[in-house]
Every structure is written in structure tokens, then in C-alpha cells.
N, C-alpha and C positions, 0 to 999 in steps of 0.2 A: 519505561524511557532513560536515554543517557542521562548523563550527570549534566548535559549543558544543555538538555531538551526544555521547551517550557513546561510549565504545570497544566498550564489548557492553552490546547494547539489553536488558533485564530484561523479561521479558512476563510477563502473568498469562495464563491462558487459562480462559475461563469457557464452558462446554458442558456441558448434562445428558446428553449423549450420551456414552456412556464410550468405545464404539469410538470415534467420531469424534474425541473430545478426547485419546485416546491417540495416534491416527495423526499429529494435528497436532501434539503434543508431540514426537512421535519424529522428524517431520520439522524442526522448530524446532530440536531439539538438535542435529544436525548441521551446523548454522551456526555458524562459529567467533567470530562476532559477536552471538550472538543467546544469551541465559541464559534456560529457563522457570524462573520462579522460584518459581511457585504454580498451583495449579488450582482450579477452584472448578465448582460444579454447581448452583449456585441464585443470585438477584440479591442475599441477604444476606449469603451466604457471598463473594460476589465484592466488596461494600463493604467487610466486614469484613478480607478479606485484603488489598484495596488500602490501608486504614488502616494496617495494620501493614508491608507489604512496599513501599509506595511504588514500584511498577512503574513503567518507561518508557513501556509500552503495556499497555493491556488489548484482549484480543481478546474479544468479547463477542458471544455469541450471543443472538440476537433473542429467541427463544424459550424462556425457562428459567422454572422455577418463582419466584414472588416477586412484587414490586409492579409488574412491567412494564417495558419498555425507558425509557422515559423517567423513571420515579421513579429507576430505577438509575443512569441516565446523571447525573440530578440530584446522587445520593448520590454518586457515583463524583467530582464536578466539586467538589463539598465538602471530601471527606474527603482525595482525591490531586490536588490543584488542578496538577500537574506531568505527570500522567497523560496520553497521549494515547489515546483509545478508538477501536477500530476495530470496528464492528458486522459480524459474519457471519450471513449469512440465506438462505433459499431464497426469500425473497419479493421480486419485482421490481415495486416500487410506486414510482413517482415521488416522489409526496404523502409518503409516510414518508420518504424519502429527505431531503426537504429537513425535516422534521419534526426527525427525528433530528439532523440536523446543527445545527440550531437551538436543540435541547437540548444540545449541546456535543460531539456525535461529532465527530473529525477525520476518518473515513473509513467508506464501505459498501460493503461486498465481498458479491456475490453468491455463494454456495458452489461453483458452476461457475467462479471463478476459477481460475489454472494458480498451481502453486506459485510459478512467477516474479513472478507478478503480485501473491500475497501478499508475498512479501518486498519487492518494488518498494515496496508499500503502506506495509508496517511502516518500510521507512528514509526515504520522503517524509514519513510522517506525524511522524517523530521530528525532522526537519529543519524542520518545522512548516507543511508541504504537506497538502494533503485531498485525500483519494482517493476516487472512486466507481466503482464496475465493476457495470455489470447487464447480463446476456444482452440482446443486440439480437436482434429478432425475425429469424426466420432468411428470408433473400432467396430470391428465386425460382431455381430452376436454374439454369445457365448451360451454356452449350455449352461445350466444351473450346476452342475458338478463342475465346470471349468471356472466359473466364477470365483478368483481367489480372495481371500477373505483378507481382512484389515490386518497390519502386521501390529504385533502386541510388543506394546512400550510398558515398561514396569512402573509404579507407582512415581517413582523416583523420575523416572525419565520423562513423565510426563510433564512433573514439577519444573523440570529445568525445562520444556520445551513452553511451557506457560510463560515462565519469564521471560525466555527469549519473544515469544510473542507480543511482551511490553517492551521490546527494544532493551533488555539491559544486558550490559556488557557481563562477559565469563566471572568479573571482579564483583559485580554487584550481584550476580546470579550465587556466588559461593555465599554473600554476606548475606542474604534472603534465606539462603536454605542451611547455612552455619555448616559448609562444605568449602574444601579448597579450590582454588582454581584449576590444580589438574584433576581434581575430581569431575569438575562442570566439564574439563574437555572430554575426559574419558566418556563422559555418558552422552556428551554431544557426537562424537564418534561413533558410539553404537547407537544412535538416534539417527544419524545420517545412513549408516549401513542398513538398517532397517526400512527407513522409509524410502530408502535408493534417492536420496536427496543430493543436491550437490552445493546448496548453499544455506544459509540459516533461512532466508525469507522461503526458500522452497520447502523447507522441510514444517515450518510453520503453517504453510498453504495446505501440503499435502496432509500435515494432522488435522486441520480445520475440515478439509475436503471428507477424509474419515471419521471425524466427530471422535479422535481419539482426545482432542482440547476443545475448548471453548473460548469467547473472547469477552 
């Protein structure tokens, strides 16, 4: 995490589906640096709990009873300005993503996202990043001989990327690994090229999907 990030990320989980919300909270409770401080079943309850609890992150289901996600987002920004809001949804709509980000969301995750992607999004969001994950359209089937192999990262590149997954800055990574910031940047350039990534979070997500690093 960044130097300004909390040691324990306090989460408010908002979803009107009891089983899904329970499973989400159970999964998050297993993480030593995450604490679920509240659960909500609709928009008004989410706003009321955010006002009282002032969480670090609100995981907000898109389709809950209440005034709608945009109105709820605006209210959350007003009552808990320090909270980051990550929208969880089954909708894959590019226009909706841009609308919600413009209304104050810090992340947009399709519910098909993996556990590792969710955790990465939470930590990246707390560090000031923006996360968007929507499922890609399925590609045409490939023959086994045409299936690309996972990019090969050196052990040092994996160490650097593992630190990036923890939302560390280049300076923090250098201190952790005993290398200069310039060397960190060089490793990141190589990582981006190998993974065909455009951002730090994109590189982390691609590496997680290829099992090049773990969370």
C-alpha cells in the first residue's frame, strides 16, 4: 500500500442479495488487512451507514432498492468524501462505466471478476487508482498449436510486479528490493512490454490471470 493508505482497509458492503453479500463478506473477512465494518441492503441504508462508519471503501451493488446508483454515489460523495466507491454489477456497458466514474465511482467490476481481481481493485482504489473490469467478448476457438504461451517474466520482474500488486510506489519498491527507482522503472517498462499492458493495474490483472504472480 502507499504511505498514506490505511494499514487495515475498512469495507462497507452493499448488496440486496443476502447470499451474495454474505459470501463476499466471508471472503473479505479472511484477509488480514481488510475489515468489513458494515453491510447494507439498499441505497438509503448504504448512505446512512457510510455517514456513521466513514469506511475506506464502499462495495456498491448496481441494482439495489433506492434512488438509483447515480444518486447514491452523489450522496456517498457528500456524506463520506474519503470513501472510495467500487461498483459491482452484472452489467457490461461501456457508457454506464463512464457515467458512474464521472459521478464519483473509483472502480467498476463485473461480478465475474476473480477474488484476486477484487482484492487488487480494493487496494489499488485505496491508493488512489481507478479500476475497471468488464468481461471481454469470447474469442474464436484456437487450435492447441495456436494458443499463445504466457509471457515469461524474470524472477526480479515478478518481485517488482508483486510489489505493484500491493499498491507500492516505485520508491517503496526500490526500498523493499534494494534497487534504485531507475531500475524499478526499467523493470516496469519490460513488464509492460511483455504483458502488453497499458497501466500498472492492467499489468497486475494480466499477470494474475496468467498466474505469473499471486495475491
